[in-house]
C-alpha positions in Angstrom: 26.5 -2.2 3.6 27.9 -4.4 0.8 25.6 -2.8 -1.7 27.4 0.5 -1.3 30.9 -0.7 -0.5 31.3 -3.7 -2.8 28.4 -4.0 -5.2 30.3 -6.2 -7.6 30.3 -9.0 -5.0 26.5 -9.2 -5.2 24.8 -11.4 -7.9 24.0 -8.9 -10.6 20.4 -9.9 -10.9 19.9 -9.6 -7.1 21.7 -6.2 -7.2 19.4 -4.9 -10.0 16.4 -5.8 -7.9 17.5 -4.3 -4.6 19.4 -1.2 -5.8 16.3 0.9 -6.4 15.6 0.5 -2.7 18.5 2.9 -2.0 16.4 5.7 -3.4 13.1 5.0 -1.6 12.3 7.5 1.1 10.8 6.6 4.5 7.7 8.4 3.5 7.3 6.3 0.3 8.0 3.1 2.4 5.2 3.9 4.8 2.8 4.8 2.0 3.6 1.4 0.4 2.9 -0.3 3.7 -0.4 1.4 4.2 -1.4 0.7 0.6 -0.6 -3.0 1.0 -2.6 -3.1 4.2 -5.6 -1.5 2.3 -5.3 -4.1 -0.5 -5.1 -6.9 2.1 -8.4 -5.8 3.7 -10.1 -6.0 0.3 -8.5 -9.4 -0.3 -9.6 -10.7 3.1 -13.3 -10.1 2.1 -12.9 -12.8 -0.5 -12.8 -15.5 2.2 -16.4 -14.8 3.1 -17.4 -16.0 -0.3 -14.9 -18.8 -1.2 -13.0 -21.5 0.6 -9.9 -21.6 -1.4 -8.3 -20.6 -4.7 -6.5 -22.7 -7.2 -4.0 -21.2 -9.6 -1.2 -22.6 -11.8 2.0 -22.7 -9.8 3.8 -21.3 -12.9 2.3 -20.4 -16.3 5.2 -22.1 -18.1 8.6 -23.6 -17.8 11.8 -22.0 -19.2 15.2 -23.4 -20.2 18.1 -22.4 -18.0 19.6 -20.5 -21.0 16.4 -18.5 -21.3 16.5 -17.6 -17.6 20.1 -16.6 -17.8 19.3 -14.3 -20.7 16.4 -12.5 -19.0 16.4 -13.5 -15.3 14.3 -10.7 -13.9 11.6 -10.7 -16.6 11.2 -14.5 -16.7 11.3 -15.0 -12.9 8.6 -12.3 -12.6 6.5 -14.3 -15.1 7.0 -17.5 -13.2 5.6 -15.8 -10.1 2.7 -14.2 -11.8 0.0 -16.4 -10.2 1.6 -16.7 -6.7 3.6 -13.5 -5.9 0.7 -12.1 -3.9 0.5 -15.0 -1.4 3.1 -13.8 1.1 2.3 -10.1 0.6 -1.3 -10.7 1.5 -0.5 -13.1 4.4 -2.2 -16.1 2.8 -1.3 -19.8 3.0 -0.6 -22.0 0.1 0.5 -25.5 -0.9 1.7 -26.6 -4.4 0.7 -30.0 -5.8 1.7 -31.7 -9.1 -0.9 -31.8 -11.8 0.6 -33.9 -14.6 2.8 -32.8 -17.5 2.5 -30.4 -20.4 2.7 -31.4 -24.1 6.4 -30.8 -24.0 6.8 -33.2 -21.1 7.7 -30.6 -18.6 5.9 -30.7 -15.2 2.8 -28.7 -14.4 1.5 -27.9 -11.0 -1.4 -26.2 -9.2 -1.1 -24.0 -6.0 -4.0 -24.2 -3.6 -4.4 -20.9 -1.7 -6.3 -20.1 1.5 -6.4 -17.5 4.2 -3.8 -17.1 6.9 -3.5 -20.1 9.2 -5.4 -22.5 6.8 -2.3 -24.6 6.3 -3.7 -27.8 7.8 -6.9 -27.5 5.8 -5.0 -26.9 2.6 -2.8 -30.0 3.3 -6.0 -32.1 3.8 -7.4 -30.8 0.5 -4.0 -31.5 -1.2 -3.9 -35.0 0.2 -7.5 -35.7 -1.1 -6.6 -34.3 -4.5 -3.5 -36.4 -4.9 -5.4 -39.5 -3.9 -8.2 -38.8 -6.4 -5.8 -37.7 -9.2 -3.9 -41.0 -9.2 -0.9 -39.3 -10.8 2.2 -41.4 -11.6 4.2 -41.9 -8.4 7.5 -40.1 -8.2 10.7 -42.2 -8.7 11.9 -43.8 -5.5 14.6 -42.1 -3.6 18.1 -43.6 -3.9 19.7 -43.5 -0.5 23.1 -44.3 -2.0 22.8 -41.4 -4.4 23.2 -41.8 -8.2 25.9 -39.1 -8.5 29.2 -41.0 -8.6 31.5 -38.2 -9.8 31.7 -34.4 -9.7 33.0 -31.9 -12.2 35.2 -29.2 -10.7 36.4 -26.0 -12.4 39.8 -24.6 -11.4 41.1 -21.2 -12.4 44.4 -20.7 -10.6 46.9 -22.7 -8.5 45.2 -26.0 -9.3 45.6 -25.7 -13.1 47.9 -28.2 -14.8 51.6 -27.5 -14.1 50.6 -25.1 -11.3 51.8 -25.5 -7.6 48.6 -27.1 -6.3 47.7 -29.3 -9.2 48.9 -32.3 -7.2 45.8 -32.0 -5.0 43.8 -33.1 -8.1 46.1 -35.8 -9.4 46.4 -37.4 -5.9 42.7 -37.9 -6.0 42.8 -39.4 -9.5 40.9 -36.5 -11.0 40.6 -36.7 -14.8 41.0 -33.8 -17.1 37.7 -33.0 -18.9 38.8 -30.0 -20.9 39.7 -26.3 -21.1 36.8 -24.0 -21.0 35.8 -20.4 -20.4 33.3 -18.9 -17.9 30.2 -17.1 -19.0 31.0 -13.4 -19.8 30.1 -12.1 -16.4 33.0 -12.9 -14.1 36.0 -11.0 -12.8 39.4 -12.4 -11.8 41.6 -11.0 -9.1 45.1 -11.8 -7.9 44.7 -12.2 -4.1 47.1 -10.1 -2.1 49.9 -11.8 -0.2 48.7 -15.3 -1.1 51.3 -18.2 -0.9 51.3 -19.8 -3.4 49.7 -17.0 -5.5 46.0 -17.6 -6.0 43.2 -15.9 -7.8 39.7 -15.0 -6.7 36.9 -15.6 -9.2 33.9 -13.4 -8.7 30.6 -13.3 -10.5 30.0 -9.7 -11.7 27.6 -8.0 -14.0 30.4 -6.2 -15.9 33.0 -8.9 -16.1 34.4 -11.0 -18.9 35.2 -14.6 -19.8 37.9 -16.3 -17.7 39.9 -19.3 -18.9 39.6 -22.4 -16.6 40.1 -26.2 -16.6 37.4 -28.7 -15.6 38.3 -32.0 -13.9 36.2 -34.9 -12.8 36.6 -36.9 -9.6 34.7 -39.3 -7.3 32.2 -37.9 -4.9 34.3 -39.0 -1.9 37.5 -37.5 -3.3 35.6 -34.3 -4.0 34.5 -34.1 -0.4 38.0 -34.5 0.9 39.2 -31.8 -1.6 36.6 -29.3 -0.4 37.6 -29.8 3.2 41.1 -28.5 2.3 40.0 -25.3 0.5 41.1 -22.4 2.7 39.3 -19.1 3.2 38.7 -16.7 1.6 38.3 -19.2 -1.2 35.3 -21.5 -1.4 33.6 -24.0 -3.7 30.5 -22.8 -5.4 28.8 -23.0 -8.8 30.4 -21.6 -11.9 28.6 -21.0 -15.1 30.4 -21.8 -18.3 30.3 -20.0 -21.6 27.8 -22.6 -23.0 25.4 -21.9 -20.1 26.1 -25.2 -18.3 27.2 -25.1 -14.6 29.9 -27.0 -12.7 31.3 -26.8 -9.2 34.3 -24.5 -9.0 36.4 -22.1 -7.1 34.7 -18.8 -6.0 35.7 -16.3 -3.4 34.4 -14.4 -0.4 34.2 -10.6 -0.6 37.2 -10.3 1.8 39.4 -11.9 -0.8 39.2 -8.6 -2.8 40.9 -6.5 -0.1 44.1 -5.3 -1.7 43.6 -7.6 -4.7 44.6 -6.8 -8.2 41.9 -7.0 -10.9 43.4 -9.1 -13.7 40.1 -9.8 -15.6 41.5 -8.1 -18.8 44.2 -10.8 -19.0 41.5 -13.5 -19.5 43.0 -16.0 -17.1 45.5 -17.0 -14.5 48.1 -18.4 -16.9 48.4 -15.1 -18.7 48.9 -13.3 -15.3 51.6 -15.7 -14.2 53.3 -15.4 -17.6 53.2 -11.6 -17.3 54.9 -11.8 -13.9 57.7 -14.0 -15.1 
């Protein structure tokens, strides 16, 4: 599978979580299954004594920069009160419960035995009616997003062959930036015009890019024209913020040249000249 043939194409956090599974034997797997079934039997006895449980949905709220710095540890902490629900075949529904002192949201998860979904929803409905929390802001059918920021790393850079696809859509230049230090850049084989593939990787570097802003409708028409194996995804910048940008499917790396060390597409083109 991809984990063995092209591990760098997998999000590094996901890879760190699933890689240990390569070393788990079938015997260990079944021992784990039997142990989980044993724990589930103990947990099921609780429902003879209680009707439901209520836990914090999460114990705290983290900033994006904090999660990027320690994704596994902090996501584990966020799931501290609720990770067992699926493992023990229980039902749950999360409800808002006001705000913390720092104005971040707080919620409670109501948990019941398997197939208690309808009953939990009734309890949640009664709770929300009694709590009289501030109503959520109304939905805006038109959408409040008027523009989209797009990161380009290759043929769409200023003075490059496909830059006209931005100017024809009245895209405005926001600035020159770099990615977070966990990306790799490849020169796609036999691409006309030459194009790079930007791939998120645990052992990458920072890659130079340009960010442009365009209207939502123009962005949609731009995305339609993006050919495989390229795609539009989310790119994390060096300051921790995220914008839409060019990413690549794993097949883009077949025969591709790793040019990460050059730090960007312009340096690669200059080297070829």
